N, C-alpha and C positions, 0 to 999 in steps of 0.2 A: 418551644419550637413550632414553626409554622407547620400545620397539618397539610399534606397534599391533597388537592382535589381530584380523587381517583375517578370521578364521574367524567371529568373533561380530559383525562389522560388519552393521549393519542398513541397507537401501536404501530410500530414499522412493520410492514410486510412487503414481501417481493411476489409480484403476480405475474404468472406465466401462463401462456396459452397451451392447451394439450397438443394443438395441431402444429404449432410451430414454436420450438423452444427458444428461437431467437427473439421472440417477441416478450421481453421482460421489462417490468416496471417497478421502481421502487416508491411504495406510497406509505402514507399515514392514516389510519382510520381510528375513529372512536373505540375505545376500549369494549364498550357494551353493545356495539352494533353487531348484528349477525354478519358473517363474512358475504353471504349473497346480497344483503341489502347494502353493504358497503360497496361492493363491486358495481351495483346499479347506481348508487349515488355518485360514484367517481366516473361513471359512463363508460366503463370498461367491460360492461356485458355484452355478449355476442347477440346476434338476433335470434328470436326463438327462445325455446327452453333450453336452460343450462344448469349446471351443477358446479360446485367447488370441490375439489379434491385435494387431499394431502399427499406426501410423498410416498405413501404405501398404496395409494388408490383408493381409500376410504373416502366416501361423501362427507362433507364437513359444512355443507352449504349453511346450516342453521346454527352452526357453532359460534360462540362469541369470539370476537377479535383477540380479546385479552388471552385466550388459551393458545394463541399462536404466534406470540412476539417473535420477530426476526426470522419466521419461517417462510419458506417458499409455498404459495398455494396455487393451485392449478384450475384455471377456468376452461370448462369444456362442455361438450354435449351433454344433456341431462341423461342420467342412468335411469333406464326404464326397470320399474320393479319386476323381478323375476326374469328380466331379460339379460342379454349377453354383456351388458356393461358399456363402457365408452366405445364408440366406433370412430376409428382413426381413418385418415385419408389414404390414397393409394401408395404413399411411400412406405407404409407399414406392411409387414408380411401378414398374409391372411391368417386369422385364427390365433393371433398373439394373444397370450393371457395378460391381464392387466398388471400382474406382480412381476411380469417380464419385461415390462416396457421400460427401455433404457433410461427415459427422463425420470423415472421413479426410483432410480438407483444411484442418484447423484448426491453429492454434499457440495457446500459452497466455501470457497476460500476468499477472503477480503485480503487483497495485497496491500503493500505500503502506500501505493498511489490511490486508494480507496475504491479500486475497480473490484467488482465482484465476478468470480469465476465459477462456473458449474463444472464439476469433474466427476467422472465415473471412476472410483478406485478400483485397482486391481486385487484379487484375492491375496491376503497375507501383507498387503502394504500398511505401514503406519501412516498416520496422517502426514508427517513430514515427508516420508518416501512418496507419498501421493502428490504431495504439492511439488516435489522434486520432478517426478516422472512427467508432470503436466508443464515443466519448464516455468514454474511461477517463483522460483527463488531468484534473488539477484544475480546477474551475471558476473558480478565482481567478487563473488565468494563470501559476501557478508554473512556471517553466521546467524541463522534464524531459528525461531521456535513458532510452535502452533499454539494459540491460546483460545480458549472458549469463552462464552460470554460473561464468565465469573473471573476472567483473566488468569486462569489456571493453566499451566503448561501441560498440554495433552499431546505433545509431539510424538510420543511413542505408542499411544493408544491406536488399536487397530482401526483403520479407516472404514471398513464394511460395517462395523458396529455403529458408526455415527451418520449413517444415511439420512438425509433430510436436514441436517443441522448445519449452522453456519460458524466458521472459524476464522480468525484473524491470523495473519503472518506478522510476527512481531520480531523487531531485531533482537538478538540474543545478547544483551549486555552482560558481560561477565563481572562477577564481584570485583570491586577495586578499581573499576574504571578502565582495566586493560590498558593503561599508560596513556590515556587521553589528557585532556586539559582539566585540572581542578576547577570545578565550577565556582567555588568561593573565591578564586583569584581572578575571574575574568574581568572583575571591576578594575584591575591593573591595566588591561588592555583597552577598556572602554574610555579610558582617560584620553587616548589618541583616537579612538574609533567608537564613538558613542552609539552607533547603530548595531554593534556587535551583539549577536545572539546565539545561543547553543541551538542546534538542529535537534528537534525533538525526537526523531526516530533513532538518533545516534547518542542518546543522553540518558543516564541513569541518575541515581540520587546524588552521586558525588563527582562525576566526571563526564565530559562530552568528549566524542571523537570527531565531531564536525561543528564548525562555526560558520555563520554567515554575517555578511558586512557589506556596507557600500561606502564608497569615497568618490569625490569629484573626479570627473573624466576628462577635464580640460577641453570640454568641446567635442569629445571623441564619440558620444552617445547623445541621442535626442532628449533622453530625460536628464542628462547632466551628470550621471553617476555610473560608475562601475558596480555591478552588483554581483558578488562572488560567494562561493562557498569553499571553505578549506578542511580537507580531510586529513585529520592528524591523530590516527589511532595510537601512535607511538610518539607522542610529542617530546619526550625527554630525550630521545636519541635517534629517531627515525626521520624519514623524508616526508614532508607534508606534500600535498598536492591540491592545486587550486583549479576551480571549475567556474567559468563565467556564466552566470544564470540569465543575463539580459543581452545575448548576442543579438537579438532581433532590433535592439536599439542602437547598434553600432552604426555610425555616419561617417567616421574616418578611420580607416584601417590602422590598427596600432603597428608598431615595429615588431613586437614579439609575435610568434606563431601561436595560433589557437587551433587546436585539432578538434575537428567535429566528428564524434563518435568513434575516435580511434586515439591510441597512444603510441608513439613512435618506439621501436625497439632499441632504446638507449639506455645506458646506465641510470641516468636521472628520471627515467620514465618508469622505472621499476616500482610498482605499487600503485601506479595510476590506473584509472579505470575507463574503459570506453562508455560506461554508463555512469550516471550520477550514483556514487555508492549508496547502496540500500534501496535503490529502485532500478527499473528496467528502462529509464528514460536516457537517450544519447546524451553524452557529456561533451563539454567544450573546454578540454584541458589546456591549461596555459604552459607553454614550454619554458620552465623556470631556469633552465640551464643547470650547470654543476654547482648548485647551492649548498649541497650537504656538508662538505668540508668547512665552509665558512660558518655553519651553524654548530658544528661540532667544536669549533674554536671558541664558541660561547659557553660551553660546558653543557650541563644536563638540566638547567632550569627550564621547563616546558614553556613558562610565559615569556621568558626572555628569548628564547629561540623562535616562538611564534611571532613575537612582536617584530623581531628582526626579519623574519620571512614575510610578514604582511607588508613591510616598508619596501622590501625587495620586489614583490608583486606589483605594488603601486608604481614604483619606478618604471618596471617594464612596461605596463600597460599604457602609461601615460608618456613614455619616451617618443 
């Protein structure tokens, strides 16, 4: 087995400014570098004397980067020995104690779109409740869980006990695939649609609830293809929904309606989402009409049903 060169390993960190929390930057630094030296090498140091602080307000300027992997470090005015600690600008109340500074009471959530969010949890909140109260869960109701850096589910852990740490929001794939498409049978669909792929955040070891694919657009898009995602969490008996992913490429308006960031209140819109399922990004929902009775006539084979549905969507977009 090849041995890792630990000496050259880079450590990911988030650098924040004690005077302005909006100034944050994701960086990688050598594991054996001191934090202060790393900040100077990256040219992120402020003018004059400065120190590096952790989430509790302790000075960690001379600490090795390896001890702070995936942490947020705070660059600020140097702490004077025996003095009053960090001095903040006029936006801070006079006499605030460093332990009470709001920015030192936060944790970080990484959402499905890989955006990092600093949140200050309320007393008694679990991590999942904190994510929900800060509106970080997908708007379409996709079930989520909170995982730590070892991929353990910590959704029910008390958020206040996790200050300073970083967690990921992960789609909660239920055992058995929850009725999606069997991954081992996707090859049957790839015969007609070679570009078909399962969408990672909607996929577990055996099933996927969402697929992406592309097919020729008959000149209706500048890149020559329709690129779509199909959400089908109940592929054996439910109604799938299609979202166009490259609407910015449309050059010739299709005959079918595509709804931007909304789904009409009609029977065959039930289960559709105004955001791309699993994210907070606005969706472009394809109005597929009353297709469910036709799918039901095909029986409960999920591959047969989705194959027919894809063909239907292809005809609608290229009509």
